[in-house]
C-alpha positions as CSV (number, residue, x, y, z in Angstrom):
1,M,-22.5,-6.1,23.8
2,R,-20.0,-3.4,24.8
3,A,-22.4,-2.3,27.6
4,R,-22.6,-5.8,29.0
5,L,-18.8,-6.1,28.9
6,L,-18.5,-2.8,30.8
7,I,-21.0,-4.0,33.4
8,V,-19.2,-7.3,33.9
9,A,-15.8,-5.5,34.2
10,G,-17.4,-3.1,36.8
11,L,-18.7,-6.1,38.8
12,G,-15.4,-7.9,38.6
13,L,-13.4,-4.8,39.9
14,G,-16.1,-4.1,42.5
15,L,-16.0,-7.7,43.8
16,Q,-12.2,-7.5,44.0
17,A,-12.3,-4.3,45.9
18,A,-14.9,-5.7,48.2
19,L,-12.7,-8.7,49.0
20,I,-9.8,-6.5,49.9
21,V,-11.9,-4.1,52.0
22,T,-13.7,-6.8,53.9
23,G,-10.4,-8.5,54.7
24,F,-11.3,-11.5,52.5
25,A,-14.4,-12.4,54.4
26,P,-15.0,-16.2,54.0
27,P,-18.6,-16.1,52.7
28,L,-17.6,-13.6,50.0
29,L,-14.3,-15.4,49.2
30,I,-16.1,-18.7,48.8
31,T,-18.8,-17.2,46.6
32,V,-16.3,-15.5,44.3
33,N,-14.1,-18.6,43.9
34,A,-17.2,-20.8,43.2
35,L,-18.1,-18.3,40.5
36,A,-14.6,-18.6,39.1
37,I,-15.0,-22.4,38.7
38,V,-18.3,-21.9,36.9
39,A,-16.7,-19.3,34.5
40,A,-13.6,-21.5,33.9
41,T,-15.8,-24.5,33.1
42,A,-17.9,-22.5,30.7
43,A,-14.8,-21.0,29.1
44,L,-13.2,-24.4,28.6
45,W,-16.3,-25.7,26.8
46,M,-16.8,-22.7,24.6
47,L,-13.1,-22.3,23.7
48,G,-12.8,-26.1,22.9
49,R,-15.9,-25.9,20.7
50,R,-14.3,-23.0,18.7
51,A,-11.1,-24.9,18.4
52,V,-12.9,-28.0,16.9
53,R,-14.8,-25.9,14.4
54,A,-11.8,-23.6,13.3
55,R,-9.3,-24.4,10.6
56,G,-5.6,-23.7,10.0
57,R,-3.8,-21.1,12.0
58,E,-7.1,-20.0,13.7
59,R,-7.5,-23.5,15.1
60,V,-4.0,-23.2,16.7
61,A,-5.0,-20.0,18.4
62,W,-8.2,-21.4,19.8
63,G,-6.4,-24.6,20.8
64,V,-3.8,-22.7,22.8
65,L,-6.5,-20.8,24.7
66,T,-8.3,-24.1,25.4
67,A,-5.0,-25.4,26.8
68,A,-4.8,-22.3,29.0
69,M,-8.2,-23.0,30.4
70,L,-7.2,-26.6,31.1
71,L,-4.5,-25.2,33.4
72,W,-6.8,-22.5,34.9
73,L,-9.7,-24.8,35.8
74,P,-7.8,-27.0,38.3
75,A,-6.1,-23.8,39.7
76,T,-9.6,-22.4,40.4
77,G,-10.6,-25.6,42.1
78,L,-7.6,-25.4,44.4
79,N,-8.4,-21.8,45.1
80,L,-11.9,-22.8,46.2
81,R,-10.5,-25.4,48.5
82,V,-8.3,-22.7,50.1
83,A,-11.3,-20.5,50.5
84,L,-13.2,-23.3,52.3
85,T,-10.3,-24.3,54.5
86,G,-8.8,-20.9,55.2
87,M,-5.6,-19.1,54.0
88,T,-2.2,-20.1,55.1
89,E,0.1,-17.8,57.1
90,R,3.0,-17.9,54.6
91,P,2.7,-17.3,50.9
92,H,3.0,-20.3,48.6
93,L,4.7,-18.7,45.6
94,L,5.6,-22.1,44.3
95,G,2.2,-23.6,45.0
96,P,0.3,-25.4,42.3
97,Q,-2.3,-22.6,42.0
98,L,0.3,-20.0,41.0
99,L,2.2,-22.3,38.8
100,L,-0.9,-23.4,36.9
101,G,-2.2,-19.8,36.7
102,T,1.1,-18.5,35.5
103,G,1.2,-21.3,32.9
104,G,-2.3,-20.4,31.7
105,A,-1.4,-16.7,31.5
106,G,1.7,-17.6,29.5
107,L,-0.4,-19.5,27.0
108,V,-2.8,-16.6,26.6
109,L,0.1,-14.3,25.8
110,L,1.4,-17.0,23.4
111,C,-1.9,-16.9,21.6
112,L,-1.4,-13.2,20.9
113,L,1.8,-14.2,19.1
114,V,0.7,-17.3,17.1
115,G,-2.9,-16.2,16.3
116,P,-4.0,-15.7,12.7
117,G,-3.1,-12.5,10.9
118,T,0.0,-11.7,13.1
119,S,2.5,-11.3,10.3
120,L,3.9,-7.7,10.4
121,T,6.1,-5.5,8.3
122,W,9.4,-4.6,9.8
123,R,8.2,-1.0,10.3
124,D,5.1,-2.2,12.3
125,R,7.2,-4.7,14.2
126,L,9.6,-1.9,15.2
127,R,6.8,0.4,16.4
128,L,5.2,-2.5,18.3
129,T,8.5,-3.3,20.0
130,L,9.3,0.2,21.0
131,D,5.8,0.9,22.3
132,G,5.8,-2.3,24.3
133,A,9.3,-1.7,25.7
134,M,8.4,1.9,26.6
135,A,5.3,0.9,28.4
136,A,7.0,-2.0,30.2
137,A,9.9,0.1,31.4
138,A,7.5,2.8,32.6
139,L,5.4,0.2,34.5
140,F,8.5,-1.0,36.2
141,V,8.8,2.3,38.1
142,P,5.8,1.9,40.3
143,A,6.4,-1.9,40.5
144,W,9.9,-1.2,41.9
145,A,8.9,1.6,44.2
146,Y,5.9,-0.1,45.8
147,L,6.4,-3.9,45.3
148,I,9.9,-5.2,44.6
149,R,11.9,-2.8,46.8
150,P,9.6,-3.1,49.8
151,A,9.6,-6.9,49.3
152,S,13.4,-6.9,49.4
153,E,13.4,-4.9,52.7
154,N,10.6,-6.9,54.5
155,I,10.3,-10.4,53.1
156,G,13.8,-11.6,52.1
157,R,15.7,-12.4,48.9
158,P,14.2,-15.7,47.8
159,V,10.6,-14.5,47.9
160,T,11.5,-11.2,46.5
161,T,13.2,-12.8,43.5
162,L,10.1,-14.8,42.8
163,I,7.9,-11.7,43.1
164,A,10.2,-9.8,40.8
165,V,10.0,-12.6,38.2
166,V,6.2,-12.8,38.4
167,V,5.8,-9.0,38.4
168,C,8.2,-8.3,35.5
169,T,6.6,-11.1,33.4
170,Q,3.1,-9.7,34.0
171,L,4.3,-6.2,33.3
172,A,5.4,-7.3,29.9
173,A,2.0,-8.9,29.3
174,L,0.3,-5.7,30.5
175,A,2.5,-3.6,28.2
176,F,1.8,-5.8,25.2
177,A,-1.9,-5.7,25.9
178,L,-1.9,-1.9,26.1
179,V,-0.1,-1.8,22.7
180,L,-2.7,-4.2,21.2
181,L,-5.6,-2.2,22.6
182,S,-4.1,1.0,21.3
183,R,-4.3,-0.4,17.7
184,H,-7.6,-2.2,17.9
185,R,-10.0,-1.6,15.0
186,G,-13.4,-2.4,16.6
187,T,-14.3,-5.2,19.0
188,N,-13.0,-8.6,17.9
189,A,-11.5,-11.7,19.4
190,F,-8.0,-10.3,19.7
191,T,-9.3,-7.1,21.4
192,L,-10.9,-9.2,24.2
193,L,-7.9,-11.5,24.3
194,A,-5.7,-8.5,24.9
195,A,-8.1,-7.3,27.6
196,A,-8.0,-10.8,29.2
197,S,-4.2,-10.7,29.2
198,A,-4.2,-7.3,30.8
199,V,-6.6,-8.3,33.6
200,S,-4.7,-11.5,34.2
201,G,-1.5,-9.5,34.6
202,A,-3.2,-7.1,36.9
203,A,-4.4,-10.1,39.0
204,S,-0.9,-11.4,39.4
205,V,0.5,-8.0,40.3
206,T,-2.3,-7.4,42.8
207,Y,-1.5,-10.8,44.4
208,C,2.1,-9.9,44.8
209,A,1.1,-6.5,46.3
210,L,-1.1,-8.3,48.8
211,I,1.8,-10.5,49.8
212,V,4.2,-7.6,50.2
213,H,1.8,-5.6,52.4
214,D,0.7,-8.7,54.5
215,R,-2.9,-8.6,53.3
216,A,-3.2,-12.1,51.8
217,T,-1.0,-15.2,51.1
218,E,-3.1,-17.2,48.6
219,L,-4.0,-16.7,44.9
220,A,-7.7,-17.2,45.9
221,A,-7.5,-13.6,47.1
222,V,-7.6,-12.3,43.5
223,A,-10.3,-14.7,42.3
224,A,-12.5,-11.8,41.2
225,L,-9.9,-10.5,38.8
226,S,-9.2,-14.0,37.5
227,T,-12.9,-14.5,36.9
228,L,-13.1,-11.3,35.0
229,A,-10.2,-12.4,32.8
230,T,-12.0,-15.7,32.2
231,F,-15.2,-14.0,31.2
232,M,-13.2,-12.0,28.7
233,L,-12.1,-15.3,27.2
234,I,-15.7,-16.4,27.1
235,A,-16.8,-13.2,25.4
236,M,-14.1,-13.5,22.7
237,T,-15.7,-16.7,21.5
238,W,-18.7,-14.6,20.4
239,Y,-16.5,-12.7,17.9
240,P,-14.5,-13.8,14.9
241,M,-10.7,-13.7,14.7
242,P,-9.5,-10.7,12.7
243,E,-8.3,-11.4,9.2
244,T,-5.6,-8.8,9.3
245,A,-2.9,-8.4,11.9
246,P,-4.5,-6.9,15.1
247,C,-1.5,-4.7,15.7
248,N,-0.8,-3.8,12.1
249,G,-0.4,-0.2,11.2
250,A,0.1,2.9,13.5
251,A,-2.2,3.6,16.4
252,T,-4.8,6.4,15.8
253,G,-7.2,8.4,17.9
254,L,-7.3,8.5,21.7
255,A,-6.4,4.9,21.8
256,A,-2.9,5.8,20.5
257,T,-2.2,7.3,23.9
258,L,-2.6,4.0,25.9
259,P,1.2,3.1,25.7
260,Y,2.0,6.6,27.0
261,L,-0.2,6.4,30.1
262,P,2.4,4.3,32.0
263,V,5.0,6.9,31.0
264,L,2.9,9.7,32.5
265,C,2.3,7.6,35.6
266,A,6.0,6.8,36.0
267,F,6.9,10.5,35.6
268,T,4.4,11.5,38.3
269,I,5.6,8.8,40.7
270,T,9.2,9.8,40.1
271,V,8.5,13.4,40.9
272,T,6.7,12.4,44.1
273,L,9.5,10.1,45.2
274,R,12.1,12.8,44.4
275,R,10.3,15.3,46.6
276,Y,9.2,13.1,49.5
277,G,11.9,10.4,49.5
278,G,12.3,7.0,47.9
279,F,14.1,8.1,44.8
280,D,17.0,5.8,44.1
281,D,19.5,4.8,41.4
282,V,17.2,2.1,40.0
283,I,14.3,4.6,39.4
284,F,16.8,7.1,37.9
285,A,18.2,4.4,35.5
286,T,14.7,3.2,34.6
287,M,13.5,6.7,33.8
288,C,16.6,7.3,31.6
289,V,15.6,4.2,29.7
290,V,12.0,5.3,29.4
291,F,12.9,8.7,28.0
292,G,15.4,7.2,25.7
293,L,12.7,4.9,24.3
294,V,10.2,7.8,24.1
295,L,12.8,9.8,22.0
296,L,13.5,6.8,19.8
297,R,9.8,6.1,19.3
298,Q,9.2,9.7,18.2
299,A,12.2,9.5,15.8
300,V,10.6,6.4,14.3
301,A,7.3,8.2,14.1
302,L,8.9,11.2,12.4
303,H,10.6,8.8,9.9
304,S,7.3,7.1,9.3
305,I,5.6,10.5,8.6
306,T,8.4,11.4,6.2
307,V,8.0,8.1,4.4
308,L,4.2,8.5,4.3
309,L,4.5,12.0,2.9
310,A,6.8,10.7,0.2
311,E,4.4,8.0,-0.6
312,V,1.5,10.5,-0.7
313,E,3.5,12.7,-3.1
314,Q,4.3,9.7,-5.3
315,Q,0.7,8.7,-5.4
316,R,-0.3,12.3,-6.2
317,T,2.1,12.4,-9.0
318,E,0.9,9.1,-10.4
319,L,-2.7,10.2,-10.1
320,Q,-1.9,13.5,-11.9
321,Y,-0.1,11.5,-14.6
322,Q,-3.1,9.2,-15.0
323,A,-5.5,12.1,-15.2
324,T,-3.5,13.8,-18.0
325,H,-2.4,10.8,-20.0
326,D,-4.1,8.1,-22.0
327,H,-3.8,4.7,-20.3
328,L,-3.4,2.7,-23.5
329,T,-0.8,4.7,-25.5
330,G,0.8,6.8,-22.8
331,L,0.1,9.9,-24.8
332,T,-1.3,13.1,-23.2
333,N,-5.0,13.5,-23.3
334,R,-7.6,16.2,-23.7
335,S,-7.3,17.3,-20.0
336,Y,-3.5,17.9,-20.5
337,L,-4.1,20.0,-23.6
338,Y,-6.5,22.2,-21.7
339,Q,-3.9,22.7,-18.9
340,R,-1.2,23.6,-21.5
341,A,-3.5,25.9,-23.4
342,A,-3.9,28.0,-20.2
343,G,-0.3,29.2,-20.8
344,W,-0.6,30.1,-24.4
345,G,0.2,33.6,-25.6
346,G,2.4,35.3,-28.1
347,S,3.7,32.3,-30.2
348,P,1.9,31.0,-33.3
349,I,0.1,27.7,-32.7
350,S,-1.0,25.0,-35.1
351,L,-3.4,22.2,-34.1
352,L,-3.4,19.1,-36.3
353,L,-6.4,16.9,-35.7
354,L,-6.1,13.3,-37.1
355,D,-8.8,10.7,-37.6
356,L,-7.9,7.2,-38.7
357,D,-9.5,5.9,-41.9
358,G,-10.6,2.3,-41.9
359,F,-10.2,1.8,-38.1
360,K,-13.8,1.0,-37.4
361,E,-13.7,-1.9,-40.0
362,I,-10.6,-3.4,-38.3
363,N,-12.1,-3.0,-34.9
364,D,-15.4,-4.6,-35.9
365,R,-13.8,-7.5,-37.9
366,F,-10.8,-8.4,-35.7
367,G,-11.9,-7.3,-32.3
368,H,-10.9,-4.6,-29.8
369,A,-7.5,-6.3,-29.1
370,T,-6.4,-5.8,-32.7
371,G,-7.9,-2.3,-32.6
372,D,-5.8,-1.5,-29.6
373,E,-2.7,-2.7,-31.4
374,V,-3.4,-0.3,-34.3
375,I,-3.9,2.6,-31.8
376,I,-0.6,1.9,-30.1
377,E,1.1,1.6,-33.5
378,V,-0.2,5.0,-34.7
379,A,0.9,6.5,-31.3
380,T,4.4,5.2,-31.8
381,V,4.5,6.7,-35.3
382,L,3.4,10.1,-34.1
383,T,5.8,10.1,-31.1
384,A,8.7,9.3,-33.4
385,L,7.9,12.1,-36.0
386,V,6.8,14.9,-33.7
387,P,9.7,16.8,-32.1
388,P,9.8,16.6,-28.3
389,H,9.0,20.2,-27.6
390,H,5.6,19.8,-29.4
391,T,2.7,17.8,-28.0
392,V,1.0,14.6,-29.2
393,A,-2.3,13.6,-27.6
394,R,-5.0,11.0,-28.0
395,L,-8.4,12.6,-27.7
396,G,-10.3,9.3,-27.6
397,G,-11.2,6.5,-29.9
398,D,-9.2,6.8,-33.1
399,E,-8.8,10.6,-32.9
400,F,-5.3,12.2,-32.2
401,A,-4.1,15.7,-32.0
402,V,-0.7,17.3,-32.5
403,I,0.0,20.8,-31.1
404,L,2.9,22.7,-32.7
405,E,4.1,25.5,-30.4
406,P,5.7,27.6,-31.7
407,S,4.3,26.7,-35.0
408,P,5.9,27.0,-38.4
409,P,4.0,28.8,-41.2
410,P,0.7,27.1,-42.2
411,V,2.2,25.7,-45.4
412,E,5.0,24.0,-43.5
413,A,2.6,22.8,-40.9
414,A,0.4,21.3,-43.7
415,T,3.5,19.6,-45.2
416,F,4.3,18.2,-41.8
417,G,0.7,16.9,-41.6
418,E,1.2,15.1,-44.9
419,R,4.3,13.4,-43.6
420,L,2.3,12.1,-40.6
421,I,-0.4,10.7,-42.9
422,A,2.2,9.1,-45.1
423,A,3.9,7.5,-42.2
424,I,0.7,6.1,-40.8
425,S,-0.4,4.7,-44.1
426,A,3.0,3.1,-44.7
427,K,2.2,0.7,-41.8
428,G,-0.4,-0.7,-44.2
429,R,-3.3,-1.2,-41.8
430,V,-5.1,2.2,-41.6
431,G,-4.9,5.6,-43.3
432,A,-5.5,9.0,-41.8
433,S,-7.2,12.3,-42.5
434,L,-6.0,15.5,-41.0
435,G,-7.6,18.9,-40.2
436,L,-5.3,21.9,-39.6
437,A,-6.1,25.0,-37.6
438,Y,-3.6,27.8,-37.3
439,E,-3.5,30.8,-34.9
440,P,-0.6,33.3,-35.6
441,T,-0.9,35.2,-32.3
442,G,-1.4,32.3,-29.9
443,R,-4.3,34.3,-28.3
444,T,-7.0,31.8,-28.6
445,T,-8.6,28.9,-26.7
446,L,-8.2,25.2,-27.2
447,G,-11.9,24.9,-27.7
448,M,-11.8,27.3,-30.6
449,L,-8.8,25.6,-32.2
450,L,-10.4,22.2,-31.9
451,S,-13.6,23.5,-33.5
452,D,-11.7,24.9,-36.4
453,A,-9.6,21.8,-36.8
454,D,-12.6,19.6,-36.6
455,A,-14.3,21.6,-39.4
456,A,-11.2,21.2,-41.5
457,L,-11.1,17.4,-40.8
458,D,-14.7,17.1,-42.1
459,K,-13.6,18.7,-45.3
460,A,-10.6,16.3,-45.6
461,K,-12.9,13.3,-45.2
462,A,-15.4,14.7,-47.6
463,A,-12.7,15.3,-50.2
464,G,-11.7,11.6,-50.2
465,K,-9.8,10.9,-47.0
466,G,-6.1,10.4,-46.7
467,R,-5.3,14.1,-47.0
468,V,-4.8,17.4,-45.2
469,A,-7.4,20.2,-45.1
470,V,-6.6,23.6,-43.7
471,N,-9.2,25.9,-42.0
472,M,-8.8,29.0,-44.0
473,R,-11.0,31.1,-41.7
474,A,-8.5,30.7,-38.9
475,I,-5.6,31.6,-41.1
476,S,-7.3,34.7,-42.5
């Protein structure tokens, strides 16, 4: 599909160039304008069919485009009549063709604003506005140098005013189309709509250029470009409307440079005019505006990057917390204990390993929701009793661990374990058994301490549960 679109675009541009080079030879002019009528008729049928089948905001978008084609179709018919009868000697800037064509182009631009998924955040709206204003101001430089200023010198004020209005309006459409295309995410209906708006704007600007340079007087002279824009509207009916905003988010990749291409063009033209003549106060003022917008756009980009980095850091912190904490109780988990164990050395350490007695029966009888309540209740008890400089962790299921660092002597650590068991049992729903492992030098691994504490826990359960057992091997 993309290859066919490129072929059609090449044919449209080639036909327009052929029209200009041949001096708008009648046979070629008639053929191209007849083709424009066929394309406009097909577009009206296909757009109307999509409007009937669509729903909600999408129907509004397709309906607006159908209305645009209702204006373009009679305009193409009038252009064909001009091609058959011959062009006039004076430009008809207020003729029905231009008025109908401009109205249709305005509806196409309106569709970009009212289409589905066009809600934007304030940050995206600011970026979009700055990019569009920057591109439009930069496009005004060549428009002033080669269209509006020559028109004021050669044609007269009334015609020049109309040309300026048409050109500036179409420059805004071109700039907006460039911004949309810089943010496109794959080919969709809005991508082709932006391309159609750009081609339509180029057709209007080309028409004004032909008037200024005495090459043509009628809109029929740019029928090839108008036909290309119409074909873009036909092609967009083959694609769905995007569900998300087409200009949402920052531009990425090579497409992000599209709004800056007019800036590069304006800079090149300004340097050329400054050296060879033609540089005036209007161009100077416009370039000042362009560079001011570029600086402001970069400041916004820098702010966006700063905000993005802060969000990334916040997400990294949240992920780190989730990786080292139990999601149910908020206690630290086994992963956190291993991280903390990497810094052990020198201070005595005690590991108290707790296993709840009677938890499985509660879980089986009353369900997991009640079991979770019991787990949270036990976590609250442990957090309240264990001093803040020590560590409480949930290892999984109904198993908890308390790290005392620096640890009191084993006897005091065992007494503290008995207090924990008593506090848990006092809640009346479950009891607890506890295995204690002690390392006086702190030069050990968490795996070894867990193994020793687990062995002591097995002894506590074997001795009747609800008690503390100390691993004597670790103490000795």
